[in-house]
C-alpha positions in Angstrom: -31.6 87.1 0.4 -32.3 90.7 1.3 -35.3 90.9 -1.1 -36.8 87.7 0.2 -39.6 88.4 2.7 -39.1 85.1 4.5 -35.4 85.8 5.0 -36.2 89.4 6.1 -38.7 88.1 8.7 -36.4 85.4 10.0 -33.6 88.0 10.4 -35.9 90.3 12.3 -36.9 87.4 14.6 -33.3 86.5 15.6 -33.2 88.5 18.8 -36.4 86.8 19.9 -34.9 83.4 18.9 -31.9 84.1 21.1 -34.1 85.0 24.1 -36.2 81.9 23.7 -33.1 79.6 23.3 -31.7 81.2 26.4 -34.9 80.2 28.3 -34.8 76.7 26.9 -31.1 76.1 27.6 -31.6 77.1 31.2 -33.6 73.9 31.8 -31.3 71.0 32.9 -33.5 68.7 30.9 -31.4 65.5 31.0 -33.7 62.5 31.0 -31.6 60.6 33.5 -33.7 61.1 36.5 -31.2 59.4 38.8 -28.9 62.3 38.3 -31.1 65.2 37.2 -34.5 66.4 38.6 -37.5 65.2 36.6 -39.0 68.7 37.3 -36.4 70.2 34.9 -37.6 68.0 32.0 -41.2 68.7 32.9 -40.6 72.4 32.9 -38.9 72.2 29.4 -41.8 70.2 28.1 -44.3 72.8 29.4 -42.2 75.6 27.7 -42.5 73.8 24.4 -46.3 73.2 24.9 -46.8 76.9 25.7 -44.8 77.9 22.6 -47.0 75.7 20.4 -50.2 77.1 21.9 -48.9 80.7 21.3 -48.4 79.8 17.6 -52.0 78.6 17.3 -51.4 74.9 17.5 -54.4 72.7 18.4 -54.5 69.5 20.4 -51.4 70.4 22.2 -50.6 67.5 24.7 -47.9 66.2 26.9 -47.6 62.5 25.9 -46.6 60.1 28.7 -44.4 57.7 26.9 -43.6 54.2 28.1 -40.1 55.1 29.3 -41.5 57.5 31.9 -40.8 60.7 30.0 -43.0 63.2 28.1 -43.1 64.2 24.5 -44.9 67.3 23.3 -47.4 67.1 20.5 -49.3 69.8 18.6 -51.3 70.1 15.3 -51.6 73.3 13.2 -54.2 73.0 10.4 -53.3 74.4 7.0 -55.4 74.9 3.9 -58.0 72.4 3.0 -56.5 69.5 1.0 -53.0 70.5 1.8 -50.2 68.0 2.5 -49.1 67.2 6.1 -45.6 67.7 7.3 -44.3 66.5 10.7 -41.6 68.6 12.3 -39.4 66.8 14.9 -36.9 67.9 17.5 -36.1 66.9 21.1 -35.9 69.0 24.2 -33.8 66.6 26.3 -30.1 67.0 26.3 -26.9 65.2 27.1 -25.4 65.7 30.6 -23.0 68.6 30.8 -20.1 66.2 31.6 -17.2 68.1 33.3 -18.8 71.4 34.2 -15.4 72.8 35.1 -14.4 72.1 31.5 -16.9 74.6 30.2 -15.6 78.1 29.6 -19.1 79.5 30.4 -21.9 77.8 32.4 -23.4 75.0 30.4 -27.0 75.9 31.2 -26.6 79.6 30.5 -26.7 80.5 26.8 -23.6 82.7 26.3 -22.3 84.5 23.2 -18.6 84.4 23.0 -16.1 86.4 20.9 -16.4 84.0 18.0 -20.1 85.0 17.7 -21.4 81.5 18.5 -24.0 80.9 21.3 -22.7 78.4 23.9 -24.8 76.1 26.1 -25.9 72.5 26.5 -28.5 71.8 23.9 -27.9 75.0 21.9 -27.5 72.9 18.8 -28.6 69.4 19.9 -31.5 69.9 19.9 -33.2 72.9 21.5 -31.9 75.0 18.7 -33.8 72.6 16.4 -37.0 73.5 18.2 -36.3 77.2 17.7 -35.5 76.6 14.0 -39.0 75.0 13.5 -40.7 77.9 15.3 -38.8 80.5 13.3 -39.7 78.9 10.0 -43.4 78.8 10.9 -43.4 82.4 12.1 -41.8 83.6 8.9 -44.4 81.8 6.8 -47.3 83.2 8.9 -45.9 86.7 8.3 -45.7 86.2 4.5 -49.0 84.7 3.3 -49.6 81.8 5.8 -48.4 78.3 6.3 -49.3 76.2 3.2 -49.4 72.8 4.8 -50.8 71.0 7.8 -48.2 70.9 10.5 -47.7 68.2 13.1 -45.1 69.0 15.7 -43.4 66.5 18.0 -40.7 67.3 20.6 -39.2 64.2 22.2 -38.2 64.1 25.8 -35.7 61.1 25.9 -33.9 61.0 22.6 -30.5 61.2 24.2 -31.1 58.2 26.4 -32.0 55.8 23.6 -34.8 54.3 25.7 -37.4 54.3 22.8 -40.3 55.8 24.6 -41.6 57.9 21.7 -41.1 55.0 19.3 -43.3 52.7 21.4 -45.9 55.4 21.9 -46.0 56.0 18.1 -46.4 52.3 17.5 -49.3 52.2 19.9 -51.0 55.3 18.3 -50.2 54.8 14.7 -52.2 57.6 13.3 -50.7 60.3 15.5 -47.6 61.2 13.6 -48.7 60.2 10.1 -47.6 62.7 7.5 -46.6 63.1 3.8 -43.2 64.4 4.8 -41.1 64.5 8.0 -38.4 67.0 8.8 -36.1 65.7 11.5 -34.3 68.8 12.9 -31.7 66.8 14.7 -28.8 66.5 12.1 -26.4 69.1 10.8 -24.5 70.6 7.8 -21.3 68.9 6.8 -19.6 72.1 7.8 -20.8 75.6 8.5 -22.2 77.3 5.4 -22.5 74.1 3.3 -26.2 73.1 3.1 -26.5 69.4 3.8 -29.1 66.8 4.2 -28.3 63.6 6.1 -29.0 60.6 4.0 -28.0 57.8 6.4 -27.8 57.3 10.1 -26.0 54.5 12.0 -28.1 52.5 14.4 -26.9 51.6 17.8 -26.9 49.2 20.6 -25.9 50.0 24.2 -25.2 47.7 27.1 -23.8 47.6 30.6 -21.2 44.9 31.1 -20.4 43.7 34.6 -17.7 41.3 35.6 -17.4 39.7 39.0 -14.5 37.5 40.2 -14.4 37.7 44.0 -16.8 37.9 47.0 -15.1 41.1 48.0 -12.0 43.2 47.4 -8.7 41.8 48.6 -5.4 43.2 49.7 -3.2 43.4 46.5 0.0 42.6 48.5 -1.5 39.5 50.2 -3.6 38.1 47.3 -2.4 39.9 44.1 -0.9 37.7 41.4 -3.2 34.8 42.0 -6.6 36.3 42.8 -8.5 37.1 39.6 -8.9 40.9 39.2 -12.3 41.9 37.9 -11.0 45.2 36.6 -8.2 43.6 34.7 -10.7 41.1 33.2 -12.9 43.9 32.1 -10.0 45.7 30.5 -9.1 42.5 28.6 -12.7 42.3 27.3 -12.9 45.9 26.2 -9.5 45.6 24.5 -10.7 42.6 22.5 -13.3 44.9 20.8 -10.6 46.7 18.8 -7.8 45.6 16.4 -4.3 47.0 16.8 -5.1 50.0 14.5 -8.3 50.7 16.4 -10.7 49.2 14.0 -13.8 47.6 15.6 -13.4 43.9 15.7 -16.5 42.0 16.9 -16.7 38.3 16.0 -19.0 37.9 13.1 -19.5 41.6 12.3 -18.3 42.8 8.9 -16.0 45.8 9.3 -15.1 46.8 5.7 -18.0 48.6 4.0 -17.4 51.7 1.9 -19.1 55.1 1.8 -20.2 56.4 -1.6 -20.8 60.1 -1.5 -19.4 63.3 0.0 -15.8 62.8 1.0 -14.4 63.9 4.4 -10.8 65.2 4.2 -8.6 63.6 6.9 -7.0 66.9 7.8 -10.4 68.6 8.1 -11.6 65.7 10.3 -8.6 66.1 12.6 -9.5 69.8 13.0 -13.2 69.1 13.5 -12.4 66.3 16.1 -9.6 68.4 17.7 -7.2 65.5 17.5 -4.0 66.3 19.3 -0.8 66.7 17.3 1.0 63.5 16.7 -2.0 61.3 17.6 -3.1 59.0 14.8 -6.7 58.4 13.7 -8.0 54.9 14.3 -9.3 52.4 11.8 -8.6 52.0 8.1 -10.4 53.1 4.9 -11.5 56.7 4.3 -12.7 58.9 7.1 -16.2 58.7 5.6 -16.0 54.9 5.5 -15.1 54.8 9.2 -17.7 57.2 10.6 -20.7 56.6 8.3 -20.4 53.1 6.7 -18.8 50.9 9.3 -19.6 49.7 12.8 -17.8 51.5 15.6 -17.6 50.5 19.3 -17.0 53.0 22.1 -16.5 52.5 25.8 -18.6 55.2 27.2 -17.7 54.8 30.9 -16.1 52.4 33.4 -17.1 52.0 37.1 -13.9 51.4 39.1 -12.1 53.2 42.0 -10.8 56.7 41.1 -7.1 57.2 41.4 -7.5 59.7 44.2 -8.4 57.7 47.3 -7.8 54.2 45.7 -6.6 51.5 48.1 -4.1 48.7 47.3 -6.9 46.2 46.5 -7.6 43.5 43.9 -11.1 44.5 42.6 -13.9 42.1 43.0 -16.2 43.7 40.5 -16.0 46.2 37.6 -18.6 47.6 35.1 -18.6 49.4 31.8 -21.1 51.0 29.5 -20.4 50.0 25.9 -22.0 51.5 22.7 -21.9 50.0 19.2 -22.9 52.1 16.2 -24.0 50.1 13.2 -24.4 51.4 9.6 -27.2 50.8 7.2 -27.0 47.2 5.9 -26.5 45.7 9.4 -29.4 44.8 11.6 -29.0 46.3 15.0 -30.6 43.4 16.8 -28.2 41.0 15.1 -25.2 43.3 15.9 -26.4 43.2 19.5 -26.4 39.4 19.6 -22.9 39.4 18.1 -21.6 42.0 20.6 -23.1 40.0 23.5 -21.6 36.8 22.3 -18.2 38.4 21.7 -18.1 39.8 25.3 -19.0 36.4 26.7 -16.5 34.6 24.6 -13.6 37.0 25.4 -14.2 37.2 29.2 -11.0 35.6 30.7 -10.4 33.3 33.7 -13.9 32.0 33.9 -15.0 35.3 35.4 -18.7 35.9 35.7 -20.1 38.3 33.2 -23.5 39.8 33.1 -24.9 42.1 30.4 -27.8 44.5 30.7 -29.3 46.0 27.6 -29.7 49.8 27.8 -30.9 50.9 24.4 -31.1 49.9 20.8 -32.0 51.5 17.4 -31.9 50.5 13.8 -29.8 52.3 11.2 -31.6 54.5 8.6 -31.2 55.2 4.9 -33.4 57.9 3.2 -34.8 57.8 -0.3 -33.1 60.9 -1.7 -34.9 60.7 -5.1 -38.3 61.7 -3.6 -40.0 65.0 -4.4 -39.4 66.4 -0.9 -35.6 66.3 -1.6 -36.1 68.4 -4.7 -38.1 70.9 -2.7 -35.4 71.0 -0.1 -32.6 71.4 -2.7 -34.4 74.4 -4.1 -34.9 75.9 -0.7 -31.2 75.5 0.3 -30.1 77.1 -2.9 -31.9 80.2 -1.9 -31.0 80.2 1.7 -27.3 79.5 0.9 -26.6 81.5 -2.3 -24.0 79.9 -4.5 -24.2 76.5 -2.8 -25.8 73.3 -3.8 -27.4 70.8 -1.4 -25.0 68.0 -0.3 -25.7 64.5 0.9 -23.8 63.2 3.9 -24.0 60.4 6.5 -24.1 60.8 10.2 -22.5 58.5 12.7 -25.2 59.1 15.3 -28.5 57.4 15.7 -32.1 58.6 15.7 -34.2 55.4 16.2 -37.4 57.3 15.6 -36.6 57.6 11.9 -37.0 53.8 11.4 -40.1 53.7 13.4 -41.7 56.4 11.2 -40.4 54.8 8.1 -42.0 51.5 9.2 -45.3 53.0 10.3 -45.6 55.4 7.3 -43.8 53.9 4.3 -45.2 56.6 2.1 -43.6 59.4 4.1 -40.6 61.3 2.8 -38.1 61.7 5.6 -35.5 64.5 5.6 -32.8 65.2 8.2 -31.4 68.8 8.6 -30.3 70.7 11.7 -27.7 72.7 13.6 -25.2 70.0 14.7 -22.3 70.8 12.3 -18.8 69.8 13.5 -18.0 73.1 15.2 -21.1 72.7 17.4 -19.3 70.0 19.5 -22.5 68.3 20.5 -22.3 65.8 23.4 -19.0 67.5 24.4 -18.2 70.3 26.7 -18.6 73.8 25.2 -21.4 72.9 22.9 -22.5 75.8 20.8 -24.7 76.9 17.9 -24.0 79.2 15.0 -26.7 81.9 14.9 -26.0 82.3 11.2 -26.8 78.6 10.7 -29.9 78.9 12.8 -31.0 81.8 10.6 -30.2 80.2 7.3 -31.8 76.8 8.2 -34.9 78.5 9.5 -35.2 80.2 6.1 -34.5 76.9 4.4 -37.3 75.1 6.3 -39.8 77.8 5.6 -39.0 77.8 1.9 -39.1 74.0 1.9 -42.6 73.9 3.3 -43.7 76.4 0.6 -42.0 74.4 -2.2 -43.3 71.1 -0.9 -46.8 72.3 -0.7 -46.7 73.3 -4.4 -45.0 70.0 -5.5 
């Protein structure tokens, strides 16, 4: 790639990219305003807006979305008659979780001995924002940007609250484009260029069980008084079979994945499964993570071990997530999950369910011209490699909204969240080499697509 002007420009811009990502990662932009200051998200949004203005974007605006967060929009006109491409990423991030579990501070971008840059959002998805900027700068330095560019940076993707989806539905012309590049996915592994062809949808709910008017002494009442925490554990256990497969009444659990295989030993390494611990479920790894529903208990409200008293619990609560693959309607899966929980709540305990978020699964049309343009770009940015197609177990509800609003649009998913990035976990990181190669990829894609 040394003789490629785009590649040379991106390489020269990498120190600037690191400096900008350092600034972005420093914002604690978690869109859970009960736990994190709204001002941090607002500052991150303004950073993105300023960056777009500096690149010549017009109509830059902070969009107040219905969920109380802000998305950042900008428009960069290209040559007359050119195609329009929408570039997407999000500036909000997951909470840092156990900050003591980070080897370096989560909101300070830090390069470690392995050469990766560590920090919350480094890959998911503040790095995606930098990727878009690098691609555009490289094209500007080598003849100009050959398409009209719309840029949208979401402010609440990680919360699944759907603010941007509802805003787009209310303003249907805003994000209309010939092609959409979602910069929120990742290569199957570092160095293997990959587009994500499918996404699982999701539904998320808080489940609360009440059994008593108040906690009771476990010695005086335990054994007869119904324990809300024990009831909740029974309910949660009913969501899995003995082998760990998801078992929700009425939900089909046996679909198969046709495409890139995921070696089981490689998955164990990627997931950092402890020696001797079995994987859960049946079928291939790809079946389990890309083609089948998967339930996860994200959290439980109950007394911590330290400081616990000898009490029968009157109330307990859990946050439950269900991922659903293409072919299953997320709304129907939500109904089945709710009905399952209600049916499996023991002892006549009172159960209440609060919907938190929901998004449909997504499947791309990989036969479209945009995919040919992307394959050509990846072959240049990753010499000796061919573009691969993979699924992703995560959810990006906006994809379905865009596909519904703009059925003509070609939607592609690329990004920096390969397995070593450990997104959503402690010690999230980004590979600077992947950031460089994917920025080159995106720049070449835009050029290829403009000529297609």
